[in-house]
Structure formats: C-alpha cells, structure tokens
PDB file of N, CA, C and O in Angstrom:
ATOM      1  N   MET A   1      10.214 122.114 117.967  1.00  0.00           N
ATOM      2  CA  MET A   1      10.981 121.175 117.171  1.00  0.00           C
ATOM      3  C   MET A   1      10.548 121.219 115.701  1.00  0.00           C
ATOM      4  O   MET A   1      11.380 121.170 114.796  1.00  0.00           O
ATOM      5  N   ILE A   2       9.236 121.311 115.481  1.00  0.00           N
ATOM      6  CA  ILE A   2       8.726 121.362 114.111  1.00  0.00           C
ATOM      7  C   ILE A   2       9.153 122.656 113.436  1.00  0.00           C
ATOM      8  O   ILE A   2       9.492 122.659 112.252  1.00  0.00           O
ATOM      9  N   ASN A   3       9.137 123.739 114.172  1.00  0.00           N
ATOM     10  CA  ASN A   3       9.547 125.013 113.591  1.00  0.00           C
ATOM     11  C   ASN A   3      11.014 124.989 113.189  1.00  0.00           C
ATOM     12  O   ASN A   3      11.390 125.536 112.153  1.00  0.00           O
ATOM     13  N   PHE A   4      11.839 124.352 114.014  1.00  0.00           N
ATOM     14  CA  PHE A   4      13.254 124.254 113.681  1.00  0.00           C
ATOM     15  C   PHE A   4      13.465 123.443 112.413  1.00  0.00           C
ATOM     16  O   PHE A   4      14.260 123.831 111.556  1.00  0.00           O
ATOM     17  N   LEU A   5      12.755 122.307 112.281  1.00  0.00           N
ATOM     18  CA  LEU A   5      12.887 121.469 111.084  1.00  0.00           C
ATOM     19  C   LEU A   5      12.398 122.188 109.841  1.00  0.00           C
ATOM     20  O   LEU A   5      13.037 122.125 108.790  1.00  0.00           O
ATOM     21  N   SER A   6      11.281 122.864 109.954  1.00  0.00           N
ATOM     22  CA  SER A   6      10.790 123.589 108.786  1.00  0.00           C
ATOM     23  C   SER A   6      11.736 124.719 108.413  1.00  0.00           C
ATOM     24  O   SER A   6      11.969 124.962 107.229  1.00  0.00           O
ATOM     25  N   TYR A   7      12.281 125.408 109.398  1.00  0.00           N
ATOM     26  CA  TYR A   7      13.257 126.457 109.125  1.00  0.00           C
ATOM     27  C   TYR A   7      14.496 125.866 108.470  1.00  0.00           C
ATOM     28  O   TYR A   7      15.037 126.447 107.529  1.00  0.00           O
ATOM     29  N   PHE A   8      14.952 124.717 108.957  1.00  0.00           N
ATOM     30  CA  PHE A   8      16.132 124.069 108.413  1.00  0.00           C
ATOM     31  C   PHE A   8      15.922 123.677 106.956  1.00  0.00           C
ATOM     32  O   PHE A   8      16.792 123.911 106.117  1.00  0.00           O
ATOM     33  N   PHE A   9      14.760 123.076 106.647  1.00  0.00           N
ATOM     34  CA  PHE A   9      14.496 122.657 105.274  1.00  0.00           C
ATOM     35  C   PHE A   9      14.309 123.841 104.341  1.00  0.00           C
ATOM     36  O   PHE A   9      14.726 123.787 103.185  1.00  0.00           O
ATOM     37  N   ILE A  10      13.697 124.891 104.818  1.00  0.00           N
ATOM     38  CA  ILE A  10      13.541 126.102 104.001  1.00  0.00           C
ATOM     39  C   ILE A  10      14.908 126.717 103.729  1.00  0.00           C
ATOM     40  O   ILE A  10      15.194 127.154 102.614  1.00  0.00           O
ATOM     41  N   LYS A  11      15.749 126.747 104.760  1.00  0.00           N
ATOM     42  CA  LYS A  11      17.098 127.300 104.589  1.00  0.00           C
ATOM     43  C   LYS A  11      17.902 126.455 103.609  1.00  0.00           C
ATOM     44  O   LYS A  11      18.619 127.004 102.773  1.00  0.00           O
ATOM     45  N   GLU A  12      17.797 125.129 103.697  1.00  0.00           N
ATOM     46  CA  GLU A  12      18.505 124.246 102.773  1.00  0.00           C
ATOM     47  C   GLU A  12      17.974 124.399 101.346  1.00  0.00           C
ATOM     48  O   GLU A  12      18.746 124.375 100.388  1.00  0.00           O
ATOM     49  N   TYR A  13      16.674 124.553 101.211  1.00  0.00           N
ATOM     50  CA  TYR A  13      16.076 124.742  99.893  1.00  0.00           C
ATOM     51  C   TYR A  13      16.554 126.040  99.260  1.00  0.00           C
ATOM     52  O   TYR A  13      16.887 126.072  98.075  1.00  0.00           O
ATOM     53  N   LYS A  14      16.588 127.109 100.048  1.00  0.00           N
ATOM     54  CA  LYS A  14      17.055 128.390  99.518  1.00  0.00           C
ATOM     55  C   LYS A  14      18.524 128.308  99.137  1.00  0.00           C
ATOM     56  O   LYS A  14      18.926 128.868  98.117  1.00  0.00           O
ATOM     57  N   THR A  15      19.328 127.626  99.929  1.00  0.00           N
ATOM     58  CA  THR A  15      20.748 127.470  99.606  1.00  0.00           C
ATOM     59  C   THR A  15      20.922 126.671  98.327  1.00  0.00           C
ATOM     60  O   THR A  15      21.745 127.023  97.481  1.00  0.00           O
ATOM     61  N   PHE A  16      20.152 125.595  98.178  1.00  0.00           N
ATOM     62  CA  PHE A  16      20.213 124.796  96.956  1.00  0.00           C
ATOM     63  C   PHE A  16      19.789 125.618  95.749  1.00  0.00           C
ATOM     64  O   PHE A  16      20.431 125.557  94.701  1.00  0.00           O
ATOM     65  N   LEU A  17      18.720 126.383  95.886  1.00  0.00           N
ATOM     66  CA  LEU A  17      18.229 127.223  94.795  1.00  0.00           C
ATOM     67  C   LEU A  17      19.261 128.274  94.410  1.00  0.00           C
ATOM     68  O   LEU A  17      19.491 128.527  93.227  1.00  0.00           O
ATOM     69  N   TYR A  18      19.879 128.881  95.411  1.00  0.00           N
ATOM     70  CA  TYR A  18      20.895 129.908  95.165  1.00  0.00           C
ATOM     71  C   TYR A  18      22.098 129.313  94.429  1.00  0.00           C
ATOM     72  O   TYR A  18      22.590 129.901  93.466  1.00  0.00           O
ATOM     73  N   LYS A  19      22.566 128.159  94.875  1.00  0.00           N
ATOM     74  CA  LYS A  19      23.719 127.532  94.225  1.00  0.00           C
ATOM     75  C   LYS A  19      23.372 127.068  92.817  1.00  0.00           C
ATOM     76  O   LYS A  19      24.207 127.154  91.917  1.00  0.00           O
ATOM     77  N   SER A  20      22.165 126.585  92.617  1.00  0.00           N
ATOM     78  CA  SER A  20      21.739 126.165  91.282  1.00  0.00           C
ATOM     79  C   SER A  20      21.668 127.347  90.325  1.00  0.00           C
ATOM     80  O   SER A  20      22.097 127.250  89.176  1.00  0.00           O
ATOM     81  N   MET A  21      21.127 128.460  90.803  1.00  0.00           N
ATOM     82  CA  MET A  21      21.033 129.646  89.951  1.00  0.00           C
ATOM     83  C   MET A  21      22.419 130.180  89.618  1.00  0.00           C
ATOM     84  O   MET A  21      22.650 130.637  88.498  1.00  0.00           O
ATOM     85  N   ARG A  22      23.334 130.129  90.561  1.00  0.00           N
ATOM     86  CA  ARG A  22      24.701 130.575  90.280  1.00  0.00           C
ATOM     87  C   ARG A  22      25.370 129.673  89.257  1.00  0.00           C
ATOM     88  O   ARG A  22      26.090 130.164  88.388  1.00  0.00           O
ATOM     89  N   LEU A  23      25.151 128.370  89.338  1.00  0.00           N
ATOM     90  CA  LEU A  23      25.731 127.449  88.371  1.00  0.00           C
ATOM     91  C   LEU A  23      25.172 127.725  86.975  1.00  0.00           C
ATOM     92  O   LEU A  23      25.928 127.781  86.005  1.00  0.00           O
ATOM     93  N   ILE A  24      23.869 127.896  86.872  1.00  0.00           N
ATOM     94  CA  ILE A  24      23.251 128.228  85.581  1.00  0.00           C
ATOM     95  C   ILE A  24      23.778 129.562  85.075  1.00  0.00           C
ATOM     96  O   ILE A  24      24.003 129.731  83.877  1.00  0.00           O
ATOM     97  N   TRP A  25      23.973 130.501  85.978  1.00  0.00           N
ATOM     98  CA  TRP A  25      24.507 131.816  85.626  1.00  0.00           C
ATOM     99  C   TRP A  25      25.901 131.696  85.009  1.00  0.00           C
ATOM    100  O   TRP A  25      26.202 132.342  84.005  1.00  0.00           O
ATOM    101  N   TYR A  26      26.748 130.861  85.621  1.00  0.00           N
ATOM    102  CA  TYR A  26      28.092 130.648  85.082  1.00  0.00           C
ATOM    103  C   TYR A  26      28.044 129.969  83.716  1.00  0.00           C
ATOM    104  O   TYR A  26      28.792 130.337  82.810  1.00  0.00           O
ATOM    105  N   ILE A  27      27.178 128.994  83.570  1.00  0.00           N
ATOM    106  CA  ILE A  27      27.065 128.291  82.286  1.00  0.00           C
ATOM    107  C   ILE A  27      26.576 129.231  81.195  1.00  0.00           C
ATOM    108  O   ILE A  27      27.102 129.209  80.082  1.00  0.00           O
ATOM    109  N   VAL A  28      25.579 130.055  81.496  1.00  0.00           N
ATOM    110  CA  VAL A  28      25.054 131.010  80.510  1.00  0.00           C
ATOM    111  C   VAL A  28      26.138 132.011  80.112  1.00  0.00           C
ATOM    112  O   VAL A  28      26.248 132.367  78.939  1.00  0.00           O
ATOM    113  N   SER A  29      26.926 132.460  81.062  1.00  0.00           N
ATOM    114  CA  SER A  29      27.985 133.434  80.731  1.00  0.00           C
ATOM    115  C   SER A  29      29.038 132.810  79.825  1.00  0.00           C
ATOM    116  O   SER A  29      29.531 133.474  78.914  1.00  0.00           O
ATOM    117  N   ILE A  30      29.392 131.552  80.055  1.00  0.00           N
ATOM    118  CA  ILE A  30      30.365 130.882  79.194  1.00  0.00           C
ATOM    119  C   ILE A  30      29.783 130.668  77.797  1.00  0.00           C
ATOM    120  O   ILE A  30      30.490 130.816  76.801  1.00  0.00           O
ATOM    121  N   VAL A  31      28.495 130.318  77.721  1.00  0.00           N
ATOM    122  CA  VAL A  31      27.839 130.141  76.420  1.00  0.00           C
ATOM    123  C   VAL A  31      27.804 131.458  75.646  1.00  0.00           C
ATOM    124  O   VAL A  31      28.021 131.474  74.434  1.00  0.00           O
ATOM    125  N   ILE A  32      27.532 132.555  76.339  1.00  0.00           N
ATOM    126  CA  ILE A  32      27.521 133.866  75.675  1.00  0.00           C
ATOM    127  C   ILE A  32      28.898 134.189  75.108  1.00  0.00           C
ATOM    128  O   ILE A  32      29.014 134.650  73.973  1.00  0.00           O
ATOM    129  N   ILE A  33      29.927 133.949  75.888  1.00  0.00           N
ATOM    130  CA  ILE A  33      31.293 134.233  75.419  1.00  0.00           C
ATOM    131  C   ILE A  33      31.614 133.400  74.188  1.00  0.00           C
ATOM    132  O   ILE A  33      32.168 133.919  73.218  1.00  0.00           O
ATOM    133  N   CYS A  34      31.275 132.114  74.211  1.00  0.00           N
ATOM    134  CA  CYS A  34      31.546 131.259  73.055  1.00  0.00           C
ATOM    135  C   CYS A  34      30.753 131.685  71.820  1.00  0.00           C
ATOM    136  O   CYS A  34      31.293 131.707  70.715  1.00  0.00           O
ATOM    137  N   LEU A  35      29.480 132.021  72.003  1.00  0.00           N
ATOM    138  CA  LEU A  35      28.665 132.441  70.860  1.00  0.00           C
ATOM    139  C   LEU A  35      29.155 133.749  70.257  1.00  0.00           C
ATOM    140  O   LEU A  35      29.149 133.917  69.037  1.00  0.00           O
ATOM    141  N   VAL A  36      29.575 134.668  71.107  1.00  0.00           N
ATOM    142  CA  VAL A  36      30.076 135.940  70.588  1.00  0.00           C
ATOM    143  C   VAL A  36      31.392 135.737  69.852  1.00  0.00           C
ATOM    144  O   VAL A  36      31.643 136.402  68.847  1.00  0.00           O
ATOM    145  N   LEU A  37      32.237 134.830  70.335  1.00  0.00           N
ATOM    146  CA  LEU A  37      33.486 134.563  69.631  1.00  0.00           C
ATOM    147  C   LEU A  37      33.253 133.844  68.304  1.00  0.00           C
ATOM    148  O   LEU A  37      33.988 134.063  67.341  1.00  0.00           O
ATOM    149  N   ILE A  38      32.242 132.995  68.250  1.00  0.00           N
ATOM    150  CA  ILE A  38      31.925 132.311  66.987  1.00  0.00           C
ATOM    151  C   ILE A  38      31.314 133.280  65.991  1.00  0.00           C
ATOM    152  O   ILE A  38      31.602 133.215  64.796  1.00  0.00           O
ATOM    153  N   ASN A  39      30.460 134.188  66.487  1.00  0.00           N
ATOM    154  CA  ASN A  39      29.768 135.137  65.621  1.00  0.00           C
ATOM    155  C   ASN A  39      30.753 136.189  65.118  1.00  0.00           C
ATOM    156  O   ASN A  39      31.342 136.934  65.902  1.00  0.00           O
ATOM    157  N   ASN A  40      30.918 136.235  63.818  1.00  0.00           N
ATOM    158  CA  ASN A  40      31.788 137.224  63.201  1.00  0.00           C
ATOM    159  C   ASN A  40      31.061 137.788  61.989  1.00  0.00           C
ATOM    160  O   ASN A  40      31.208 137.250  60.891  1.00  0.00           O
ATOM    161  N   PRO A  41      30.278 138.858  62.149  1.00  0.00           N
ATOM    162  CA  PRO A  41      29.457 139.349  61.045  1.00  0.00           C
ATOM    163  C   PRO A  41      30.254 139.921  59.883  1.00  0.00           C
ATOM    164  O   PRO A  41      29.721 140.034  58.779  1.00  0.00           O
ATOM    165  N   LYS A  42      31.494 140.280  60.094  1.00  0.00           N
ATOM    166  CA  LYS A  42      32.292 140.864  59.017  1.00  0.00           C
ATOM    167  C   LYS A  42      33.257 139.864  58.405  1.00  0.00           C
ATOM    168  O   LYS A  42      34.199 140.263  57.719  1.00  0.00           O
ATOM    169  N   ALA A  43      33.050 138.595  58.631  1.00  0.00           N
ATOM    170  CA  ALA A  43      33.961 137.575  58.100  1.00  0.00           C
ATOM    171  C   ALA A  43      33.927 137.537  56.580  1.00  0.00           C
ATOM    172  O   ALA A  43      34.951 137.254  55.959  1.00  0.00           O
ATOM    173  N   ASN A  44      32.788 137.813  55.963  1.00  0.00           N
ATOM    174  CA  ASN A  44      32.706 137.787  54.509  1.00  0.00           C
ATOM    175  C   ASN A  44      33.344 139.008  53.876  1.00  0.00           C
ATOM    176  O   ASN A  44      33.737 138.951  52.710  1.00  0.00           O
ATOM    177  N   ASN A  45      33.461 140.111  54.603  1.00  0.00           N
ATOM    178  CA  ASN A  45      34.014 141.332  54.042  1.00  0.00           C
ATOM    179  C   ASN A  45      35.538 141.364  54.118  1.00  0.00           C
ATOM    180  O   ASN A  45      36.185 141.932  53.238  1.00  0.00           O
ATOM    181  N   PHE A  46      36.108 140.778  55.132  1.00  0.00           N
ATOM    182  CA  PHE A  46      37.559 140.805  55.293  1.00  0.00           C
ATOM    183  C   PHE A  46      38.152 139.473  54.857  1.00  0.00           C
ATOM    184  O   PHE A  46      38.070 138.478  55.576  1.00  0.00           O
ATOM    185  N   ASN A  47      38.742 139.468  53.686  1.00  0.00           N
ATOM    186  CA  ASN A  47      39.352 138.233  53.180  1.00  0.00           C
ATOM    187  C   ASN A  47      40.851 138.232  53.369  1.00  0.00           C
ATOM    188  O   ASN A  47      41.541 137.390  52.794  1.00  0.00           O
ATOM    189  N   ASN A  48      41.373 139.148  54.154  1.00  0.00           N
ATOM    190  CA  ASN A  48      42.814 139.213  54.344  1.00  0.00           C
ATOM    191  C   ASN A  48      43.312 138.190  55.369  1.00  0.00           C
ATOM    192  O   ASN A  48      44.517 138.100  55.604  1.00  0.00           O
ATOM    193  N   PHE A  49      42.428 137.435  55.971  1.00  0.00           N
ATOM    194  CA  PHE A  49      42.848 136.402  56.917  1.00  0.00           C
ATOM    195  C   PHE A  49      42.980 135.039  56.250  1.00  0.00           C
ATOM    196  O   PHE A  49      43.185 134.041  56.940  1.00  0.00           O
ATOM    197  N   GLY A  50      42.870 134.974  54.956  1.00  0.00           N
ATOM    198  CA  GLY A  50      43.045 133.713  54.245  1.00  0.00           C
ATOM    199  C   GLY A  50      41.904 132.750  54.485  1.00  0.00           C
ATOM    200  O   GLY A  50      40.738 133.112  54.324  1.00  0.00           O
ATOM    201  N   GLN A  51      42.223 131.536  54.867  1.00  0.00           N
ATOM    202  CA  GLN A  51      41.229 130.502  55.068  1.00  0.00           C
ATOM    203  C   GLN A  51      40.475 130.648  56.382  1.00  0.00           C
ATOM    204  O   GLN A  51      39.440 130.007  56.564  1.00  0.00           O
ATOM    205  N   GLN A  52      40.955 131.460  57.288  1.00  0.00           N
ATOM    206  CA  GLN A  52      40.287 131.610  58.579  1.00  0.00           C
ATOM    207  C   GLN A  52      38.909 132.237  58.441  1.00  0.00           C
ATOM    208  O   GLN A  52      38.028 131.960  59.254  1.00  0.00           O
ATOM    209  N   SER A  53      38.702 133.069  57.438  1.00  0.00           N
ATOM    210  CA  SER A  53      37.390 133.697  57.268  1.00  0.00           C
ATOM    211  C   SER A  53      36.335 132.690  56.821  1.00  0.00           C
ATOM    212  O   SER A  53      35.144 132.914  57.035  1.00  0.00           O
ATOM    213  N   ASN A  54      36.753 131.583  56.204  1.00  0.00           N
ATOM    214  CA  ASN A  54      35.788 130.569  55.750  1.00  0.00           C
ATOM    215  C   ASN A  54      35.476 129.540  56.822  1.00  0.00           C
ATOM    216  O   ASN A  54      34.614 128.685  56.616  1.00  0.00           O
ATOM    217  N   THR A  55      36.147 129.598  57.951  1.00  0.00           N
ATOM    218  CA  THR A  55      35.933 128.598  58.996  1.00  0.00           C
ATOM    219  C   THR A  55      34.520 128.646  59.532  1.00  0.00           C
ATOM    220  O   THR A  55      33.868 127.607  59.639  1.00  0.00           O
ATOM    221  N   PHE A  56      34.029 129.828  59.872  1.00  0.00           N
ATOM    222  CA  PHE A  56      32.691 129.988  60.408  1.00  0.00           C
ATOM    223  C   PHE A  56      31.873 130.924  59.532  1.00  0.00           C
ATOM    224  O   PHE A  56      31.251 131.855  60.043  1.00  0.00           O
ATOM    225  N   SER A  57      31.862 130.702  58.240  1.00  0.00           N
ATOM    226  CA  SER A  57      31.064 131.552  57.360  1.00  0.00           C
ATOM    227  C   SER A  57      29.627 131.036  57.363  1.00  0.00           C
ATOM    228  O   SER A  57      29.349 129.935  56.887  1.00  0.00           O
ATOM    229  N   PHE A  58      28.730 131.840  57.901  1.00  0.00           N
ATOM    230  CA  PHE A  58      27.331 131.473  58.034  1.00  0.00           C
ATOM    231  C   PHE A  58      26.510 132.169  56.964  1.00  0.00           C
ATOM    232  O   PHE A  58      26.897 133.211  56.435  1.00  0.00           O
ATOM    233  N   THR A  59      25.358 131.564  56.655  1.00  0.00           N
ATOM    234  CA  THR A  59      24.415 132.234  55.769  1.00  0.00           C
ATOM    235  C   THR A  59      23.739 133.360  56.559  1.00  0.00           C
ATOM    236  O   THR A  59      23.901 133.469  57.774  1.00  0.00           O
ATOM    237  N   ARG A  60      22.997 134.173  55.857  1.00  0.00           N
ATOM    238  CA  ARG A  60      22.339 135.319  56.506  1.00  0.00           C
ATOM    239  C   ARG A  60      21.312 134.874  57.545  1.00  0.00           C
ATOM    240  O   ARG A  60      21.232 135.457  58.626  1.00  0.00           O
ATOM    241  N   SER A  61      20.529 133.848  57.224  1.00  0.00           N
ATOM    242  CA  SER A  61      19.519 133.377  58.181  1.00  0.00           C
ATOM    243  C   SER A  61      20.172 132.738  59.407  1.00  0.00           C
ATOM    244  O   SER A  61      19.679 132.889  60.525  1.00  0.00           O
ATOM    245  N   THR A  62      21.265 132.035  59.199  1.00  0.00           N
ATOM    246  CA  THR A  62      21.982 131.449  60.337  1.00  0.00           C
ATOM    247  C   THR A  62      22.573 132.556  61.202  1.00  0.00           C
ATOM    248  O   THR A  62      22.564 132.467  62.430  1.00  0.00           O
ATOM    249  N   GLN A  63      23.080 133.585  60.562  1.00  0.00           N
ATOM    250  CA  GLN A  63      23.644 134.733  61.299  1.00  0.00           C
ATOM    251  C   GLN A  63      22.546 135.419  62.132  1.00  0.00           C
ATOM    252  O   GLN A  63      22.779 135.786  63.284  1.00  0.00           O
ATOM    253  N   GLN A  64      21.368 135.587  61.556  1.00  0.00           N
ATOM    254  CA  GLN A  64      20.264 136.202  62.303  1.00  0.00           C
ATOM    255  C   GLN A  64      19.815 135.321  63.451  1.00  0.00           C
ATOM    256  O   GLN A  64      19.519 135.818  64.538  1.00  0.00           O
ATOM    257  N   SER A  65      19.760 134.024  63.223  1.00  0.00           N
ATOM    258  CA  SER A  65      19.388 133.094  64.296  1.00  0.00           C
ATOM    259  C   SER A  65      20.414 133.134  65.424  1.00  0.00           C
ATOM    260  O   SER A  65      20.053 133.112  66.601  1.00  0.00           O
ATOM    261  N   LEU A  66      21.671 133.190  65.066  1.00  0.00           N
ATOM    262  CA  LEU A  66      22.729 133.266  66.075  1.00  0.00           C
ATOM    263  C   LEU A  66      22.639 134.557  66.864  1.00  0.00           C
ATOM    264  O   LEU A  66      22.877 134.568  68.071  1.00  0.00           O
ATOM    265  N   ASN A  67      22.298 135.649  66.189  1.00  0.00           N
ATOM    266  CA  ASN A  67      22.116 136.925  66.895  1.00  0.00           C
ATOM    267  C   ASN A  67      20.952 136.852  67.877  1.00  0.00           C
ATOM    268  O   ASN A  67      21.038 137.395  68.979  1.00  0.00           O
ATOM    269  N   TRP A  68      19.851 136.181  67.485  1.00  0.00           N
ATOM    270  CA  TRP A  68      18.712 136.023  68.391  1.00  0.00           C
ATOM    271  C   TRP A  68      19.086 135.158  69.596  1.00  0.00           C
ATOM    272  O   TRP A  68      18.691 135.458  70.723  1.00  0.00           O
ATOM    273  N   ILE A  69      19.839 134.099  69.363  1.00  0.00           N
ATOM    274  CA  ILE A  69      20.258 133.228  70.464  1.00  0.00           C
ATOM    275  C   ILE A  69      21.157 133.988  71.427  1.00  0.00           C
ATOM    276  O   ILE A  69      21.045 133.825  72.642  1.00  0.00           O
ATOM    277  N   ILE A  70      22.045 134.815  70.895  1.00  0.00           N
ATOM    278  CA  ILE A  70      22.914 135.628  71.752  1.00  0.00           C
ATOM    279  C   ILE A  70      22.079 136.623  72.561  1.00  0.00           C
ATOM    280  O   ILE A  70      22.316 136.804  73.755  1.00  0.00           O
ATOM    281  N   ALA A  71      21.108 137.264  71.918  1.00  0.00           N
ATOM    282  CA  ALA A  71      20.265 138.235  72.628  1.00  0.00           C
ATOM    283  C   ALA A  71      19.458 137.567  73.744  1.00  0.00           C
ATOM    284  O   ALA A  71      19.331 138.124  74.834  1.00  0.00           O
ATOM    285  N   ILE A  72      18.918 136.391  73.479  1.00  0.00           N
ATOM    286  CA  ILE A  72      18.152 135.677  74.506  1.00  0.00           C
ATOM    287  C   ILE A  72      19.059 135.261  75.661  1.00  0.00           C
ATOM    288  O   ILE A  72      18.663 135.348  76.823  1.00  0.00           O
ATOM    289  N   ASN A  73      20.266 134.812  75.348  1.00  0.00           N
ATOM    290  CA  ASN A  73      21.209 134.432  76.415  1.00  0.00           C
ATOM    291  C   ASN A  73      21.634 135.635  77.242  1.00  0.00           C
ATOM    292  O   ASN A  73      21.812 135.513  78.454  1.00  0.00           O
ATOM    293  N   ILE A  74      21.798 136.776  76.623  1.00  0.00           N
ATOM    294  CA  ILE A  74      22.154 137.985  77.377  1.00  0.00           C
ATOM    295  C   ILE A  74      21.004 138.386  78.291  1.00  0.00           C
ATOM    296  O   ILE A  74      21.228 138.757  79.443  1.00  0.00           O
ATOM    297  N   LEU A  75      19.772 138.314  77.786  1.00  0.00           N
ATOM    298  CA  LEU A  75      18.613 138.618  78.625  1.00  0.00           C
ATOM    299  C   LEU A  75      18.522 137.640  79.801  1.00  0.00           C
ATOM    300  O   LEU A  75      18.256 138.051  80.930  1.00  0.00           O
ATOM    301  N   LEU A  76      18.741 136.358  79.540  1.00  0.00           N
ATOM    302  CA  LEU A  76      18.741 135.355  80.598  1.00  0.00           C
ATOM    303  C   LEU A  76      19.845 135.628  81.614  1.00  0.00           C
ATOM    304  O   LEU A  76      19.645 135.446  82.815  1.00  0.00           O
ATOM    305  N   PHE A  77      20.999 136.061  81.140  1.00  0.00           N
ATOM    306  CA  PHE A  77      22.101 136.392  82.040  1.00  0.00           C
ATOM    307  C   PHE A  77      21.716 137.554  82.962  1.00  0.00           C
ATOM    308  O   PHE A  77      21.985 137.503  84.162  1.00  0.00           O
ATOM    309  N   PHE A  78      21.095 138.588  82.417  1.00  0.00           N
ATOM    310  CA  PHE A  78      20.684 139.714  83.253  1.00  0.00           C
ATOM    311  C   PHE A  78      19.608 139.319  84.257  1.00  0.00           C
ATOM    312  O   PHE A  78      19.644 139.758  85.406  1.00  0.00           O
ATOM    313  N   LEU A  79      18.653 138.497  83.835  1.00  0.00           N
ATOM    314  CA  LEU A  79      17.617 138.040  84.759  1.00  0.00           C
ATOM    315  C   LEU A  79      18.217 137.196  85.894  1.00  0.00           C
ATOM    316  O   LEU A  79      17.857 137.359  87.060  1.00  0.00           O
ATOM    317  N   LEU A  80      19.119 136.312  85.537  1.00  0.00           N
ATOM    318  CA  LEU A  80      19.772 135.509  86.574  1.00  0.00           C
ATOM    319  C   LEU A  80      20.630 136.362  87.499  1.00  0.00           C
ATOM    320  O   LEU A  80      20.737 136.066  88.689  1.00  0.00           O
ATOM    321  N   THR A  81      21.240 137.416  86.967  1.00  0.00           N
ATOM    322  CA  THR A  81      22.012 138.335  87.806  1.00  0.00           C
ATOM    323  C   THR A  81      21.113 138.999  88.832  1.00  0.00           C
ATOM    324  O   THR A  81      21.484 139.125  89.999  1.00  0.00           O
ATOM    325  N   ILE A  82      19.942 139.421  88.407  1.00  0.00           N
ATOM    326  CA  ILE A  82      18.997 140.052  89.340  1.00  0.00           C
ATOM    327  C   ILE A  82      18.551 139.059  90.405  1.00  0.00           C
ATOM    328  O   ILE A  82      18.497 139.402  91.586  1.00  0.00           O
ATOM    329  N   PHE A  83      18.229 137.820  89.997  1.00  0.00           N
ATOM    330  CA  PHE A  83      17.793 136.825  90.966  1.00  0.00           C
ATOM    331  C   PHE A  83      18.905 136.456  91.938  1.00  0.00           C
ATOM    332  O   PHE A  83      18.650 136.270  93.128  1.00  0.00           O
ATOM    333  N   VAL A  84      20.129 136.348  91.445  1.00  0.00           N
ATOM    334  CA  VAL A  84      21.256 136.030  92.339  1.00  0.00           C
ATOM    335  C   VAL A  84      21.464 137.166  93.336  1.00  0.00           C
ATOM    336  O   VAL A  84      21.736 136.916  94.510  1.00  0.00           O
ATOM    337  N   LEU A  85      21.340 138.395  92.887  1.00  0.00           N
ATOM    338  CA  LEU A  85      21.484 139.521  93.813  1.00  0.00           C
ATOM    339  C   LEU A  85      20.358 139.581  94.835  1.00  0.00           C
ATOM    340  O   LEU A  85      20.573 140.002  95.971  1.00  0.00           O
ATOM    341  N   LEU A  86      19.160 139.162  94.440  1.00  0.00           N
ATOM    342  CA  LEU A  86      18.040 139.142  95.389  1.00  0.00           C
ATOM    343  C   LEU A  86      18.218 138.052  96.451  1.00  0.00           C
ATOM    344  O   LEU A  86      17.793 138.223  97.594  1.00  0.00           O
ATOM    345  N   PHE A  87      18.846 136.935  96.074  1.00  0.00           N
ATOM    346  CA  PHE A  87      19.034 135.821  96.993  1.00  0.00           C
ATOM    347  C   PHE A  87      20.383 135.858  97.704  1.00  0.00           C
ATOM    348  O   PHE A  87      20.764 134.864  98.322  1.00  0.00           O
ATOM    349  N   ILE A  88      21.111 136.958  97.642  1.00  0.00           N
ATOM    350  CA  ILE A  88      22.450 137.001  98.211  1.00  0.00           C
ATOM    351  C   ILE A  88      22.438 136.942  99.750  1.00  0.00           C
ATOM    352  O   ILE A  88      23.466 136.648 100.360  1.00  0.00           O
ATOM    353  N   ASN A  89      21.308 137.213 100.368  1.00  0.00           N
ATOM    354  CA  ASN A  89      21.218 137.189 101.825  1.00  0.00           C
ATOM    355  C   ASN A  89      20.863 135.825 102.384  1.00  0.00           C
ATOM    356  O   ASN A  89      20.421 135.721 103.528  1.00  0.00           O
ATOM    357  N   VAL A  90      21.049 134.776 101.591  1.00  0.00           N
ATOM    358  CA  VAL A  90      20.666 133.437 102.030  1.00  0.00           C
ATOM    359  C   VAL A  90      21.600 132.962 103.094  1.00  0.00           C
ATOM    360  O   VAL A  90      21.448 131.850 103.599  1.00  0.00           O
TER     361      VAL A  90
END
C-alpha cells in the first residue's frame, strides 16, 4: 500500500512538473516572438516608413540590452525544450 502511494505521488509530481515546464516553455516562446518583433535594428536607417520608424526607436544601449534579453530567452527556450523532451515519457 505504501509503495502504491509513493508511486502515485511521484507520478503526480512528475506530471505537475512536466505541465509546469510546458507552460513556461509556451510563455518563453511568446515572449521571444514579441521581443523579436519589437526589436528593429534598422529602424533608424530606413525612414521611408514615416512615423512608424520612430515608434520603437531605441538608444544603442537599450538595443544591446534588448539583444541580450532575446539571447537569454532563446537559451532558456532551448534548455526547456531539452527538459520537456527528457520528461516526455511521463
């Protein structure tokens, strides 16, 4: 009886962990898509879009910070992908 309960709780814990990692994985992927769409490094060079180029015109340091945030999110996405694939047999 004790073995069954421990197996049940371990199985439930793994299922919860797997679902939580998948949810975080989805959130990170949506954040990456939004950050990449916001990031436009050539916005200052192309002025043929009128006022649209000034909508998200960032300074150089802000642009570099945004690039670092995107890189960290991509790395987190790949790590979560590996963990989700490892836990797929839950």
